C-alpha positions in Angstrom: -12.8 -9.7 23.0 -10.5 -9.5 20.2 -11.2 -12.6 17.8 -10.5 -13.3 13.4 -8.3 -11.0 12.6 -6.1 -11.2 9.3 -3.3 -10.6 10.4 -2.9 -10.6 14.4 -4.4 -10.0 17.5 -3.0 -7.1 18.7 0.3 -4.9 17.7 2.4 -3.2 20.3 5.4 -1.7 18.1 7.3 1.5 18.9 10.2 3.0 20.4 8.6 4.3 23.4 5.0 2.3 23.4 4.4 1.1 27.1 0.8 -0.5 26.7 -1.1 -1.8 28.8 -3.7 -5.4 27.7 -5.2 -6.7 30.6 -8.7 -8.0 31.4 -9.7 -9.9 27.5 -9.6 -12.9 25.4 -7.5 -13.1 22.4 -9.1 -15.8 20.1 -8.8 -17.3 16.3 -6.7 -14.9 15.1 -4.9 -15.6 11.9 -1.3 -14.9 13.0 -0.2 -13.9 16.7 -3.0 -13.3 19.2 -0.8 -10.9 20.6 2.8 -9.1 18.7 5.5 -6.4 21.1 7.7 -5.4 18.2 11.2 -3.4 18.6 9.3 -1.5 21.7 10.6 -0.1 25.1 13.6 0.8 24.2 13.9 3.7 26.6 17.0 2.8 29.5 14.1 2.9 31.9 12.8 -0.4 30.7 8.8 0.3 31.2 7.5 -3.1 30.2 4.6 -3.8 27.6 2.2 -5.6 29.8 0.2 -8.3 28.8 -1.1 -9.6 32.0 -4.9 -11.8 32.7 -5.7 -12.6 29.9 -6.7 -15.8 27.6 -4.6 -16.0 24.6 -6.1 -19.4 22.5 -6.3 -20.5 19.3 -4.4 -18.1 17.5 -1.2 -18.6 14.9 1.1 -18.4 17.7 -0.2 -17.2 20.8 2.4 -14.1 21.8 5.4 -12.7 19.4 7.9 -10.1 21.3 10.2 -9.2 19.2 13.1 -7.1 20.3 11.0 -5.9 23.4 11.0 -5.5 26.4 7.5 -7.1 27.8 5.9 -8.6 30.9 3.2 -11.8 30.3 1.9 -12.2 33.6 -0.6 -14.9 35.1 -1.6 -15.1 31.6 -3.2 -18.4 29.9 -2.2 -19.3 26.5 -3.4 -22.6 24.8 -4.2 -24.3 21.9 -2.7 -22.5 19.8 -1.1 -23.7 16.5 2.7 -22.9 17.0 4.2 -21.9 20.0 2.3 -20.9 22.0 5.3 -17.7 23.1 7.9 -17.0 21.0 11.1 -14.3 22.2 13.4 -13.4 19.4 15.2 -10.3 18.6 15.1 -8.4 15.4 18.3 -7.2 13.7 20.4 -5.0 17.4 17.9 -4.7 18.9 17.8 -6.2 22.4 14.7 -8.3 23.9 13.7 -8.5 27.5 11.4 -10.5 28.1 9.7 -11.7 32.0 6.8 -14.4 31.7 5.8 -15.1 36.0 2.9 -16.9 36.9 1.9 -18.1 33.2 -0.1 -20.8 32.5 1.4 -22.4 28.8 0.1 -25.7 27.4 -1.4 -27.0 25.1 -0.4 -25.0 22.2 1.4 -26.8 19.0 5.5 -25.8 18.5 7.0 -25.2 21.6 5.4 -23.7 24.6 8.1 -21.5 24.6 10.8 -20.2 22.1 13.3 -18.0 22.9 16.1 -17.3 20.2 19.1 -14.7 19.2 22.2 -13.2 21.1 20.6 -10.1 21.9 17.8 -11.8 23.7 17.3 -12.3 27.3 14.5 -13.7 29.1 13.6 -14.3 32.5 11.1 -17.6 32.6 10.6 -17.9 36.2 8.5 -18.7 39.3 5.5 -21.0 38.6 4.8 -20.6 35.0 3.4 -24.2 34.1 4.6 -25.3 30.8 2.7 -28.8 29.4 1.1 -30.4 27.4 2.9 -28.2 24.6 3.7 -30.7 21.3 7.3 -29.7 20.8 9.4 -28.8 24.1 8.8 -27.1 27.2 10.4 -24.1 27.0 12.6 -24.2 23.7 16.6 -21.8 24.1 18.0 -21.6 21.1 22.1 -21.2 21.2 23.5 -17.8 22.3 20.3 -16.3 24.1 20.9 -15.8 27.3 17.3 -17.1 29.2 16.7 -17.5 32.7 15.1 -20.0 33.6 13.7 -20.5 37.4 11.3 -22.3 39.4 9.2 -23.0 36.6 6.7 -26.2 36.2 7.5 -27.9 33.2 5.5 -31.5 32.6 4.1 -33.8 29.5 6.0 -31.8 26.5 7.4 -33.7 24.1 10.8 -31.8 25.7 11.3 -30.4 28.4 13.3 -28.1 27.7 16.2 -27.7 25.6 19.5 -25.5 25.0 
């Protein structure tokens, strides 16, 4: 269990990092439960693997900032801001894949995508529901692909 940390639960950074976060409970952290920053920028694009975790009651759930992260089968609930934030840092590209996650009951957006060098793929039956703001919010200029998800009972389902 990763809990009650002052800044962030798990911080992943570095150009060549390829972490695997599997089967953790990440909760009650004062910053993001998971922060992925400027990593995996190699041309072969290996992803940081964040799989089968429970990420609950953090300031924000997962924040990917110009990283290549694959979020698979996570439960991301009850965070005080966004469930997932996908953003870019300076001129670094961001490629995140969200697949088969449950992203519910967060006080911000379920998923927020921002940045012109951001290319997220949100696909294959992600359950995005009961979030206080949008289910999925895509800012202007972001190159998001949103495909085959179940988005329901958010204040606003999806905006761009």
